[in-house]
PAPAVO-209844 format. One record per residue: residue in one letter; z, y, x of N, C-alpha, C, O in turn. Coordinates in steps of 0.05 Angstrom, whole numbers, plus 5000, padded with zeros to 4 digits. Layout:
% PAPAVO-209844
aZYXZYXZYXZYX;...
This chain:
% PAPAVO-209844
m568854655297568754625268565854565259563854655272;s565654425237562954365226561754605213563154765200;e559154635216557754855203557154765174556054545170;i557754935155557254875127554655005118554355245121;l552854845108550254945098550154905068551054705058;t549055105054548855085025545955135015545455335002;p544154955022541354995013541054924984542854814971;d538754994974538154914946537654614945538454474926;i536154504965535454224966536054114993535454235014;c537253874994537653725019536153465016536753304998;v534353405035532853165035533752985058533853075080;i534352735052535052545073532752345076532252185059;g531452365099529152195105526552355107525752485087;a525252335130522852495134520352315135518652345152;g520252125116517751975112516052125092516352365088;s514051985081512052115064513352265040512752495036;g515152135026516352265003518152495010517952714998;g519852455030521652665038520252915049520953145043;l518152865065516553095076515153245054514953495055;t514153105034512853235012514753414996514053644989;v517153314990519153474976519853724993519853944982;a520353685018521253905035519154115038519754355036;a516654035042514454225046513954385020513654625021;a513854234998513254374972515454574965514954794957;a517954484968520254654961520254904979520655124969;a519854865005519855095023517655295017518055535019;q515255185010513055365004513455514978512155724973;f515255424961515955574937518255764942519255894924;g519055784967521155974975523955874971525856034971;v524255604968526855484964528055404991526655315009;s530655444994532055365019532255065020533154935001;v531554945043531454655046532654565072532054685093;v534354355071535254215095533953945095534153805075;l532753865117531553595120532953445142533053545165;i533953205135535453045155533752795162532852655144;e533452745187531952505196533252405222533352545242;k534152155222535452045245533551915265534251885289;a531151855257529251725274526751905278527052135284;k524351795274521951945279520952075253521051965232;m520052325257518752465234516252315226514852205243;g515752305201513352165191514051885181512551765166;g516451785188517351535177515651295184514051295203;d515851085167514450835172511450875170509950765187;c510451025151507551055147506151145172504151025181;l507151365184505851475208506251295232504351255247;n508651205236509351085262509050785264508250675285;t509450645242509450345243508150215219508149975217;g506850375202505750255178502850325173501150225187;c502350495153499550545144497750635167495550525170;v498550835182496750945202496150755224493750705229;p498050635239497350455260495950205250494150105264;s496650105227495349855217492349915211490649745217;k491750145199488950205193487450255218485050195220;a488750365238487350405264486750145277484550115289;m488549955276488049685287485949535271484249405283;i486049565245483949435228481249545235479249395236;a481049805240478449925248477449815274475049765278;a479249775293478449645319477449365314475449285326;g478849215297477948945290475148945278473548765284;k474549145261471849155249469749195270467549085268;q470349365290468449415311467849155327465649095335;a469949005331469648745346468148545330466848365341;h468248565303467048365286464048415282462648235272;v463048645290460248715285458248505296456248445283;h458848395319456948215331456647955315454647815319;h458547895298458347655282456347695258455247495248;t455947935250454347985226451748135231450148165213;s451248225256448948395261446248245262444148365257;a446247985267443747835270442147845245439647845246;a443447845221441947855196440348105193438448115177;f441048315208439548575207437348585229435948785232;g437148365245435248375267436348505292434848565311;v439048545293440348665316442248455328443748335314;h442048425355443548225368445448345389444548505406;y447948265388449948345407451148095421451247885409;s451948135445453547915458456447935447457148145436;a457947725452460747735443462247965456461748025480;p463948115442465248345453467248285474468548075473;d467548465493469648445513471948615503471848865504;i474048495493476248645480478448705500479648525511;d479048955503481149055520483549125502483549335490;f485448935499487548975480489349215487490349345469;a489649275512491149505520489749765511491049955503;a487149765511485649995502485750015471485750235460;v485949785457486349785428489049915422489250085404;h491049845438493749965435493550265439494750425423;d492050355459491750645464490350785441491051005434;h488350655430486950765406488950805383488951015371;v490550605378492450615356494350845360494951005342;q495450865385497451075391496151355390497451545383;s493551375397492251635397491851735368491951975363;v491451545350491151625322493851735312493951935298;i495951595319498651685311499151965322500152145308;a498451995348498952255361497452485349498352715348;a494952425339493352625327494552725300494152955292;i495952555286497052625260499952735263500852885246;e501252665285504152745288504653035284506653105271;p502953225294503653505290503953585261505553765255;h502553455243502753515214505453455203506453575184;d506753255216509453165206511653245225513953155222;s511153425243513053485265515253665257515053815236;v517353665272519653855269518654135270519454305254;e516854195289515854465293514354565268514754795260;r512754395256511254485232513254545209512954745196;f515154375205516954415183518854645188519654785169;t519654685212521254915219519655165213520655365203;g517055155220515255385214515055445184514555675177;l515255235168515155275139517855385128517955465104;g519855395145522455495136524455285130526655345120;v523855035137525654815132527654795155526854815178;h530154755149532254715169532254415175533354255158;v531154325197530954045204533353965221533854085242;i534753755213537053645229536353365237535953185220;q536153315263535453055273537952895279538952885302;d539052775258541552625260541752445236540152455218;h543852285236544352105214545752255191547652405196;g544752215167545952345144547552155127546751925122;q549952235119551752065104553352225084554552435091;f553552125059555152265039558152235046559052005052;e559552455044562452445047563852445020566052335017;d562552565001563452554973561152614955558852604964;a561552654930559452674910557652914914555452934903;q558553114930556853354934556653454963555953684968;t557353274981557253355009556053135026556652895024;v554153215044553053035064553653135092553453375097;r554452955109554953025137552552935153551652705151;a551653105171549553035190550253165217549953405221;g551353005235552253115260554553315256556553245243;d554153555266556253765263555853935238556954145236;h554153835220553553995196554653865171554553615168;l555754025153556453935126554554075107554354315106;i553053915091551054035073552053995044552553775035;r552354225030553054225002550754354987550654604984;a548954184978546554284965546754284935548454144924;r544954434922544854424893543854144884544754034865;r541754044899540653784893540153634920539453764940;f540553374919539953204942537753014935537452934912;v536052944954533852754951534152544973533852604996;i534552294965534652074984531851954986530851854967;a530751955010528051865015527951705041526351755059;t529751515044530151375069528351125073528451005094;g526751065053524750855056525850575057527950515045;s524450395071525250115073524550015101523250145117;s525549775107525149645133524349355129524749245107;p523149225149522348945146524748775139526848805152;a524448585120526548405113526248145129523948055133;a528448025137528347765151529047555131531247545120;p527147375124527647165105529646965116530046945140;p531046815098533046625107531846365118531946155105;i530746385141529446155154531246055177532046205194;p531945795177533645695198532445745226530145675231;g534045865243533145915270531746175274531346255297;l531046325253529646575256531246775272530146925289;d533846785267535546985281535946915310537047075325;s535046685319535346605347532846665364532946625389;i530646755352528246805367527647105367528547255351;d525947175386525147455389522547505374520447525386;y522847525347520447565331519647855330521248035337;i517247905321516248185319515848245289515548065273;t515748505283515248605256513148825258512148885280;n512548945235510649175236511849405252510449585261;e514549405256515749625271515449595301515849785316;t514649355310514449305339511649215348510949225371;i510049115329507448995337505549195349503849115365;f505749445341503749635351504549745378503049915390;d506849665389507549735416506349545436506449605460;r505249325428504349115446501749205459499849305446;t501549155485499049205500497648945509495448955520;d498948715503497648465509496948315483498448325464;r494648185483493848045459495347775456495547625476;p496447725433497747465429495747235432493447255422;e496547025445494846795448494646655421492446585412;h496846605408496946485382499146625365501446575370;l498246795347500046945330500646795304498746725289;i503146735300504046605275505146815257507146945263;v503946855234504747065215506346925192505246755178;i508847015188510446905166510247105143511447325144;g508747025123508347205100505447265095504147375113;g504447185072501647225066501147445046499147435031;g502847655046502347885030500348075043499148005063;p500048325032498148505044498548565073496648565089;i501048625082501548685110500748445128499348475148;g501748205120501147975136498147915138497147845159;m496747935115493847865115492248075130490348005144;e492948325127491448535142491748495172489748505186;l494148455181494648425210493548165220492748145243;a493647955204492547695212489547715217488547625237;q488047835198485147865201484448045225482647985240;a485948265228485448455250485848315277484148345295;h488048165280488548035305486547805310485647765333;g485747665289483747465292481047575302479847465320;r480247805292477847935300478048045329476048075343;l480448095337480848195365481347975385482148025407;g480847725376480847505395483247325396483347135412;a485247365378487647195378487146965359485746985340;k488346735366488546525346490846595327492946695335;v490346565301492246655281492746435260490846315250;t495346395254496146215232497946375214499846505223;v497446365188499046495167500646285152499446085142;l503246315150504946135135506046285110507446475113;e505346185086506146315062507646115044506645895039;a510046185035511645995019510445944992510845734980;f508946144981507846114954504846134956503545954967;t503646344945500746384945500046634961501246844955;a498246614979497446854995496347064976494747004958;l497147314981496247544965496847494935495247564918;g499047364930499747264903500247484882500347424858;k500547734890501147944870498648074859498748234841;d496347994870493848114861492247914844492947684842;d490148014831488447854813487347614829486047654849;p487847374820486847134835483847124838482847004857;q482347244819479447244822478647414846476747364860;m480247624851479747794874480647664900479147664920;t483047564900484147454925482547204934482447154959;k481347064916479746824924477546914943477046774963;i476247134938474047224954475147314982473947255002;v477347454982478547555007479447315024478747305048;l480847125013481946905028479646725039479846625061;e477546695024475246535034474046675058473346545078;q473846945057472647085080474547065105473547015127;v477147115101478947105124478946825136479046795160;r478946615119478946345130476346285145476246145165;s474046395135471546355148471446475176469746385192;e473146665181473346795207475146635226475546725249;g476346415217477946255235480946275231482446145246;v481846455213484746475209485646235192484546185171;d487746105201488845865188490945965168493146045176;i490345955142492246045121493445805107491945655094;r496045765110497345535098499245645076501045805081;e498745545052500345625029502245405019501745175025;g504345485005506245294995507845165018508544925016;i508445315038509745215063512745275062513545495054;k514345085070517145125075517745095104517144895116;i518845305116519645295144522545205147524345325135;t522844985161525544865163526944915189529244855192;g525545025209526745075234524945235253522545215251;m526245395270524745555290526345565316528845575316;s524945545338526245555364524245645385521845665379;g525245705409523445765431523846045441525746185434;k522046125459522146395471519346515471517446375466;p519146775476516546905475514446755492514846695515;g512246705479510046555492510146255486508246115491;d512446165475512745875470514645825447517045765452;y513745865423515445815399514645555385512245475386;e516645435373516145185358517245225330519545295326;i515545165310516345205282516044935268513944805269;t518144855255518044605239517544665210518844835198;l515544525199514644575172514844335154514644105163;e515244385128514844175108512244255094512044455080;e510244075097507544135087506443885074506143675087;d505743905048504643675034506543425036505643205042;d509143485032511143265032511443135060512442915062;a510443265080510743155107511743365126511243605122;e513243285147514243475166512343495190511443295201;t511643745196509743785219510944005237512844135230;t509844025261510744215280508444395288506244305293;l508944655290506944855297507945005321510345095322;t506345045341507045205365505445455366503045455358;g506545665377505145915379506446095400508646035409;s505046305407506046485428507646715417509546815431;h507046805393508447025381508946975351507246835338;v511047085340511747055312511947325300513647485308;l510347385279510447635264511647575237510647405222;v513847705231515147675204514147905186514648135191;a512747825165511648025146512247905118510347865102;a514747865112515547725088517247905070519347815060;g516448145065517848325048519448535062519648535087;r520548725047522048945058524648995042524848905019;r526549125055529149185043529549485043528849615063;p530749595022531249885022533249965042535249825047;n532950195054534750305074537050455060536850695056;v539150305054541450425040543950415057545850565052;n544050245077546450215094547050475109545250605119;g549650545109550450785124550051045110550551255122;l549151045085548751295071551251395056551351625047;g553351225054555751305040555351335010556451504997;l553651154999552951174971555451144953555651284932;d557250964960559650924943561351174943562451234922;a561551304965563151554966562051764948563451944938;a559351754944558051964928557751874899556652024882;g558751634892558451534865555651464857554751504834;i554051364877551251294872551050994870551550844889;a550250894846549950614841547550504856545450624858;h547950254867545750134882546149834882548349734877;e543949684888544049394890542149314912541049474926;r541749054915540048954937537149064936535949114957;s536149114912533449204909533149504915530949604917;g535449654917535249934922537150094906538849984892;i536850354907538550534891537650534862535250544856;t539550524844538950524816538250804807539750994810;v535950834794535051094784534151074755533450854746;d534151304741533051304714530051364716528951384737;a528751394693525851444692525151704706522851744715;g527051894708526552144722527452144751527452354764;l528151904761528851854789531551974797532152004821;r533252034777535952124783537751874786537351674773;t539651894804541551684808543951714789543951894772;s545951544792548351574775549851824782551551914766;n549351944805550452214812548252404804546152414818;r548652574784546452734773545452944792543453074787;k546852994814545953184834543953064853542753194870;v543652794851542152644872539752494859540052364839;y537452534872535052374866534552164888535452204910;a533251954881532251764901529351704896528551654873;i527751704917524851674914523751474934524951424955;g521351374928520051194947521250924948522450834928;d520950784970521850514973524750474967525550264956;v526450664974529350634972530150624942532350534936;a528350714924528950714896528250444883528550404859;g527350254899527149974890524649924873524549714860;g522650094874520250044858517849964875518149804893;l515650094869513150034883513350144912514150374916;q512649974931513050054959510350144971509149994987;f509550384964507050494975507650784983509150924971;t506350865005506651145014505751344993507151534988;h503551284980502551474959504451484935504551684921;w505751264929507651254907510051434913511151564895;a510951424938513151604946512251894943513852064935;g509751954950508652224946508652304916509252534909;y507952114899507952164870510852214861511252404845;h512752064871515552114865516352394873517852534858;a515452474896516152744906515252964887516753154882;g512852934876511853124856513653134831514053354820;l514552904823516352894799518953034805520053184787;v520053004829522553134836522253434837523953584828;i520053524849519553814850519453924821520554134816;r518053784804517753874776520553894763521154084748;s522253694768524853684755526853874768528154034754;a527053854794529154004809528654304810530554464809;l526154384813525454664817524854804790525755024785;f523254664773522354794749523754704724523154804702;r525654514727527254414704525354314682526054324658;l523054204689521254094670521653794668522453664687;p520953674645521253384643519453234662517153314665;a520453034674518952874694519752584691522152524691;k517752414688518352124683516351954698513951994695;e517351764713515551584727513951414707514951314687;n511351394713509551224696508151024714506151094727;r509150784715507850584732505150484722503750344737;d504450554698501750484688499650634704497250564702;l500350844718498450994734498150894762496550994778;a499650694769499750594797496950504806495550364792;a496350564831493950464844494650384872496350504885;w493250184882493750094910491349954921489549884906;a491349914947489149784961490249604983492349664995;t488849384987489449205010486949225029484749185020;y487549285054485349355073484349125089483749155113;t484148895077482748675089479748735087478948945077;d478148555098475248585095474148325083474148115097;p473348325058473048555040475648665030477648525030;e475648925023478049055012478548974983476748874969;m480949004975481748984946483049244938484549364953;a482549324913483849564902484449524872483049374858;h486549654863487449624836488349894825489550054840;a487949944799489050174786489750104757488249964744;g491950204748492750174720493949904714495349784730;l493349794690494449544681492749314691490349334694;t494049084696492548844702491448734675492148824654;e489748534678488548414654490748294636490748324612;d492648154648494848034633496548244619497348214596;q497248454634498948674623497448804599498748864579;a494848854602493348984581493248814556493448914534;r492848554560492748364537495448354523495548344498;d497548344539500248334527500848584510502148564489;r500048814519500749064506498849134484499649244463;h496249074488494249184469492848964453491349024435;g493448714459492148504444489248484449488348364469;a487648594431484648594434483848784457484249024454;i482648674477481648844500478848754506477948534498;k477448914522474848834532475048824563476149004575;v473948614574473948584603471048604612469348434605;l470348804627467648864636467448814666469348874681;s465348704676465048654705462148684714460348664698;w461848724740459248724752459448634781461248734795;p457748454790457948354817456548544838454548674832;f457648554861456548704883453748594891452048744900;d453448334889450848224898448548294879446248214884;d449148434857447048544840446848844842445948984824;n447848954864447849234870445949294893446249164914;d444049474890442049514911443149604937442149524958;r445149774937446249874962447649644976447449615001;a449149484961450549254973448549054985448948945006;r446249014971444148844982443048945008442648795027;a442549215009441349335032443149305057442249285079;e445749315052447749305074448949025077450848995092;r447948835061448948555062452048545058453448415073;q452848685037455648695030456048615001457448734986;g454748384994454748294967457148144958457348074934;k459048094976461547954968463348144952464348334963;g463748074927465648244912464548314884462248254877;f466348434869465548524842467648724832469748754844;i467048854810468849044797469548934769467748824756;k472048964762472948874735474249124722476149244734;v473449184698474549414683475649314657474349164643;i478049404650479349324625479649564607480649774616;t478749534582479049754562480449644538480549404533;n481549834522482549744495480249734476477949794484;k480749674451478549634432477049894425474849884415;k478350114431477050374426475650484451474450704451;g475750324473474250404496475750564517474650644537;r478350604513479950744534480350564558481150334555;v479950674582480250514606483250474611484750654613;l483950214613486750144618487350054647489450094657;g485349924659485749824686483149754700481149704686;t483249744726480849674741481749524766483649594779;d480149314773480549174799477849164813475749124800;i477849204839475449184854475949024879478049054892;v474148844886474148704911471448734923469448684910;g471348824949468748864962468949094981471049214986;a466649154993466549375013467349635001466449704979;h469049785015469950055007471350054980471350254966;a472649834972474049824947476250044945476650154924;s477550104968479650304968478550584961480050744951;e476050634967474850894959473650884931473851074916;l472550654924471250634898473250634875472450694852;i475750584880477750584859478450864849479450894827;a477851064864478751344858477851434830479651534815;p475351424823474651524796475851364773476351474752;w476451114778477750954758480651024755481751014733;a481951084777484751184776484851444760486751494745;l482851614764482751864750482251814720483551944703;a480551624714479951564685482451464671483051534648;i484051304685486551194674488551414670489851434649;s489051574690491051784688490252004668492052124656;s487652044664486752244645486152124617485252264599;k486651864614486251724588483351754579482851794555;l481451724597478651744590477651494577478751274582;k475651524561474251294550471951204568471051364585;i471050964564468950854582466451014581464851004600;g465951164559463551324558463451544579461251634587;a465851634589465851834610464551714636463451864651;m464851454640463751334664460751274660459251294679;t460051184636457151134632455551384631453151384638;g456751614624455351864623455052004649453452194652;a456451904670456252034696453551964709452551744707;v452352164722449752124736450452084766451352274779;l449951854776450751784803448251774822446051704813;p448651834847446451804866445651514868447251324864;y443151474875442051204879441051184908439751364917;p441550964921443250734914446050774925446450864948;t448050714909450850734918452350494906451650374886;l454550414920456250204911457550274884458250104868;s458050534880459350624856457750564831458850564809;e455150514834453550434811454450174799454050124775;a455750004815456849754804458849804782458949664762;g460450014786462350094766461050194740461950134718;k458950354744457550454720456250224705456150224681;r455050034720453749804706455849644691455249544669;a458249614702460349474687461049624662461349504641;a461249894664461950054641459850034619460550024596;i457350024626455150004606455449754590454649734567;g456649544602457049294588458749324563458649154546;y460349544561461949584538460249604513461049534491;y457749704516456049754493453949534489452149564473;a454249314504452249104503452048994475449848914466;s454248974461454148854434452449014415451348914395;g452149284420450449454403447549384405446049454386;l446649254426443849194429442848994408440549004400;t444648824399443948624379445248664352444948504334;n446648894349447948954324445749004302444149184306;p445748854280443648884260443649164247441549264240;w446049284245446149554233444849764251443549944242;v445249734277443949914296440949894294439550094294;r440049644292437149594291435949714265433749814265;r437449694243436549804218436350104219434450224208;i438250234232438250524235435750604250434350794243;i435250464272432950534289430350494273428550664274;k430250284257427850234241427550454220425250544215;f429750534208429650754188428651014200426951144189;l429651084223428951334236425951334245424751544246;r424851104250422051094258420251174235417951244239;m421251164211419651234188418951534188417051614174;f420451684203420051974203418252064227418052304233;g416951864239415051934260416251904288414851954307;
């Protein structure tokens, strides 16, 4: 007979969002069942954020010899051991695994079931020999790489982010289908590690980010030898590992491209198959599970968070969702997703980062806005380290409240943090100009941009009259 469990919360999926809900609830003394059919830690730990950043770091080390001569330091070309790069990536995963492990969560008091979870009805989930009837359910099953409708793609042995980090041999010629953040990050990393790389993008590479920012990134990646082709239509694919042939329509002409490996990085699909959503009365569509602003599904006992909820596909956004669910499910407090707080980064070199509203969004909503900027090549720290490619752009409303920020340049993913705080706290630009920062730092570029908000006051005749009047008193 099946064992019946009646926890307060049942979480399906042990990725970033699911683990956050389970850990927080358990630490508040709430009974929790956590169901995961694959690896604990989900995509982020095993096939996404962690391994990709580890590989990018290896690529940066290999790239040093290209840039060191300007400092008076000379290196010979690096001898790249791709199998050792693989071992480095896997060691980083292994170092983080205990934090996401079954043992840790069991120690927190979570009942972990390593099996497939599926709704049998509106209030019951089956996982192996267990029937779970919880007060609230949280679906956090994430997403998987999507296969675009390319003729012949289903006939070849292509790789995705779920398999590329298992490779111990360097691709001779890696063809990347998709010029989004995942595709561009892995393209640059593999290029730096000695592979020939071609990126094929149907529209515009990094097209979801500010074009002023992406222009700088794409110029740098191209300068390193990566062939980025935009506006491409793939009409056919064939071949076997080590010898693939891709037929393209490019500039109104048909061309053929050959390569040794094909990486598909052209979007993701929510993991909804096999969950029994219809049996539970949970509405869903191709983009994911339908949720309201509080992340509840059409079944009021069930929440959906992270990628599976069809919104922003970021690990940290799933963590943000988890906090909202804890607030709602445990404390019965109002909780509402606010995408105006979203921040993200693309880990190319130079990096790109964004927080809050884009310039277009800010103008549409607020009409009169101020756009402030400062270039990295006018920053003393950037000059000292020869990292002058990039700039910061800050958007405020007419009263000076910070609405959005974009950064392209070295350490952009770190430099965005105070601006994300300013946006979430509804700070005015004066809070940034009033900060006393160490010198020299890259963060001074942000402060210099902020000071630009007051530039008009320098020539304001009324300000000058006030100053002149005050001088009369000594």
